[in-house]
MARDRENBA-169381 format. One record per residue (C-alpha): z, x, y. Coordinates in pm, whole numbers. Layout:
<atom up="Z" east="X" north="Y"/>
...
//
This chain:
<atom up="1830" east="370" north="-444"/>
<atom up="1499" east="346" north="-340"/>
<atom up="1321" east="624" north="-117"/>
<atom up="1068" east="428" north="97"/>
<atom up="858" east="553" north="424"/>
<atom up="920" east="401" north="636"/>
<atom up="1238" east="226" north="536"/>
<atom up="1140" east="-156" north="476"/>
<atom up="1336" east="-465" north="675"/>
<atom up="1419" east="-614" north="342"/>
<atom up="1466" east="-449" north="-3"/>
<atom up="1664" east="-622" north="-332"/>
<atom up="1671" east="-434" north="-660"/>
<atom up="1877" east="-552" north="-974"/>
<atom up="1914" east="-292" north="-1221"/>
<atom up="1995" east="-510" north="-1476"/>
<atom up="1611" east="-655" north="-1524"/>
<atom up="1379" east="-380" north="-1649"/>
<atom up="1056" east="-298" north="-1601"/>
<atom up="747" east="-98" north="-1656"/>
<atom up="618" east="5" north="-1323"/>
<atom up="278" east="157" north="-1497"/>
<atom up="181" east="-80" north="-1724"/>
<atom up="-39" east="-304" north="-1544"/>
<atom up="-375" east="-296" north="-1713"/>
<atom up="-472" east="-636" north="-1549"/>
<atom up="-561" east="-676" north="-1146"/>
<atom up="-576" east="-1083" north="-1043"/>
<atom up="-664" east="-1088" north="-662"/>
<atom up="-877" east="-1299" north="-458"/>
<atom up="-934" east="-949" north="-217"/>
<atom up="-1300" east="-856" north="-297"/>
<atom up="-1246" east="-539" north="-165"/>
<atom up="-941" east="-437" north="-378"/>
<atom up="-1143" east="-86" north="-486"/>
<atom up="-1167" east="36" north="-218"/>
<atom up="-769" east="133" north="-278"/>
<atom up="-718" east="73" north="-613"/>
<atom up="-887" east="385" north="-738"/>
<atom up="-1041" east="503" north="-1075"/>
<atom up="-704" east="624" north="-1124"/>
<atom up="-544" east="309" north="-1194"/>
<atom up="-748" east="212" north="-1564"/>
<atom up="-742" east="-149" north="-1477"/>
<atom up="-958" east="-446" north="-1536"/>
<atom up="-993" east="-679" north="-1218"/>
<atom up="-1041" east="-1051" north="-1236"/>
<atom up="-1141" east="-1194" north="-897"/>
<atom up="-975" east="-1555" north="-834"/>
<atom up="-1123" east="-1799" north="-570"/>
<atom up="-777" east="-1877" north="-386"/>
<atom up="-771" east="-1891" north="5"/>
<atom up="-376" east="-1956" north="27"/>
<atom up="-350" east="-1570" north="170"/>
<atom up="-435" east="-1208" north="20"/>
<atom up="-252" east="-1145" north="-337"/>
<atom up="-303" east="-869" north="-604"/>
<atom up="-117" east="-896" north="-920"/>
<atom up="-58" east="-662" north="-1185"/>
<atom up="-48" east="-805" north="-1541"/>
<atom up="-30" east="-630" north="-1871"/>
<atom up="-231" east="-905" north="-2045"/>
<atom up="-515" east="-1093" north="-1854"/>
<atom up="-336" east="-1449" north="-1992"/>
<atom up="-5" east="-1329" north="-1881"/>
<atom up="164" east="-1624" north="-1658"/>
<atom up="266" east="-1556" north="-1283"/>
<atom up="315" east="-1712" north="-985"/>
<atom up="220" east="-1635" north="-615"/>
<atom up="535" east="-1645" north="-410"/>
<atom up="548" east="-1836" north="-92"/>
<atom up="529" east="-1639" north="238"/>
<atom up="857" east="-1520" north="355"/>
<atom up="929" east="-1616" north="682"/>
<atom up="1009" east="-1304" north="812"/>
<atom up="675" east="-1192" north="797"/>
<atom up="452" east="-1514" north="873"/>
<atom up="419" east="-1405" north="1198"/>
<atom up="366" east="-1021" north="1125"/>
<atom up="-65" east="-930" north="1083"/>
<atom up="66" east="-618" north="821"/>
<atom up="354" east="-783" north="687"/>
<atom up="377" east="-774" north="246"/>
<atom up="610" east="-902" north="16"/>
<atom up="584" east="-674" north="-291"/>
<atom up="764" east="-769" north="-603"/>
<atom up="797" east="-588" north="-935"/>
<atom up="936" east="-809" north="-1215"/>
<atom up="909" east="-746" north="-1609"/>
<atom up="597" east="-961" north="-1660"/>
<atom up="372" east="-859" north="-1333"/>
<atom up="355" east="-684" north="-974"/>
<atom up="286" east="-908" north="-710"/>
<atom up="181" east="-790" north="-358"/>
<atom up="145" east="-1064" north="-86"/>
<atom up="35" east="-1102" north="281"/>
<atom up="-150" east="-1265" north="534"/>
<atom up="-409" east="-987" north="591"/>
<atom up="-611" east="-753" north="452"/>
<atom up="-383" east="-479" north="613"/>
<atom up="-55" east="-596" north="464"/>
<atom up="-212" east="-591" north="157"/>
<atom up="-294" east="-260" north="190"/>
<atom up="47" east="-177" north="298"/>
<atom up="210" east="-348" north="20"/>
<atom up="-18" east="-124" north="-200"/>
<atom up="76" east="198" north="-51"/>
<atom up="470" east="73" north="-109"/>
<atom up="389" east="8" north="-463"/>
<atom up="234" east="364" north="-500"/>
<atom up="542" east="517" north="-341"/>
<atom up="721" east="336" north="-605"/>
<atom up="526" east="438" north="-897"/>
<atom up="599" east="833" north="-776"/>
<atom up="956" east="713" north="-798"/>
<atom up="936" east="596" north="-1155"/>
<atom up="1105" east="282" north="-1103"/>
<atom up="1231" east="93" north="-1386"/>
<atom up="1423" east="-202" north="-1247"/>
<atom up="1347" east="-540" north="-1083"/>
<atom up="1239" east="-454" north="-669"/>
<atom up="1158" east="-678" north="-380"/>
<atom up="1001" east="-570" north="-74"/>
<atom up="950" east="-754" north="246"/>
<atom up="830" east="-546" north="519"/>
<atom up="618" east="-507" north="864"/>
<atom up="624" east="-252" north="1119"/>
<atom up="820" east="-222" north="1391"/>
<atom up="537" east="-62" north="1625"/>
<atom up="134" east="-123" north="1630"/>
<atom up="42" east="228" north="1695"/>
<atom up="166" east="473" north="1421"/>
<atom up="19" east="805" north="1470"/>
<atom up="3" east="1161" north="1376"/>
<atom up="-128" east="1442" north="1584"/>
<atom up="-305" east="1756" north="1434"/>
<atom up="-377" east="2025" north="1649"/>
<atom up="-643" east="2221" north="1487"/>
<atom up="-636" east="2555" north="1749"/>
<atom up="-473" east="2787" north="1443"/>
<atom up="-709" east="2684" north="1179"/>
<atom up="-928" east="2385" north="1022"/>
<atom up="-836" east="2248" north="659"/>
<atom up="-1120" east="2224" north="438"/>
<atom up="-1241" east="1833" north="372"/>
<atom up="-1040" east="1817" north="61"/>
<atom up="-732" east="1907" north="208"/>
<atom up="-787" east="1705" north="508"/>
<atom up="-867" east="1362" north="273"/>
<atom up="-506" east="1493" north="114"/>
<atom up="-381" east="1447" north="461"/>
<atom up="-529" east="1148" north="547"/>
<atom up="-411" east="972" north="234"/>
<atom up="-47" east="1130" north="278"/>
<atom up="-41" east="960" north="633"/>
<atom up="-171" east="615" north="475"/>
<atom up="84" east="671" north="213"/>
<atom up="345" east="637" north="468"/>
<atom up="174" east="385" north="664"/>
<atom up="39" east="576" north="975"/>
<atom up="-270" east="376" north="1127"/>
<atom up="-391" east="619" north="1351"/>
<atom up="-501" east="1034" north="1294"/>
<atom up="-530" east="1276" north="1659"/>
<atom up="-733" east="1555" north="1619"/>
<atom up="-670" east="1783" north="1862"/>
<atom up="-958" east="2044" north="1825"/>
<atom up="-884" east="2260" north="2199"/>
<atom up="-1147" east="2342" north="2446"/>
<atom up="-1328" east="2611" north="2250"/>
<atom up="-1664" east="2444" north="2185"/>
<atom up="-1991" east="2676" north="2264"/>
<atom up="-2171" east="2477" north="2538"/>
<atom up="-2451" east="2663" north="2711"/>
<atom up="-2472" east="2614" north="3092"/>
<atom up="-2791" east="2417" north="3197"/>
//
């Protein structure tokens, strides 16, 4: 059973098909900003392809491995932030019509990495709400910069798209 937040609209697993989710050494993609979210912790070779059909990112064990780009599922064709994530024994593919959807698919992949799943998984998802925010009240103290980045990264992992800081009304203004 997968433990994903938020809970996806569609999820299929097959425990009889074993996979190694951490084995991807090559990323093939048509998204030229993939380094914005596939950081240095993923020691991968990135190969850019010119295929304008949809945004995709494929993790492969071998740059010569064969893979296919699936069709965009009907349930996400009209969803700006929708994505498909498929983890198979030869590859992992994330597919979306938008950059934002590709990013959210990557966040789901990161959640599955943390769970160390080892079986075939297909996830199709899109958000129920356009505004998914987190309110942080700073009147009790201000976290340091590194902690703020950790908080923002964790919120992104759970697909929040707004971060509201409340600092109160204690600014030192001078009367003029």
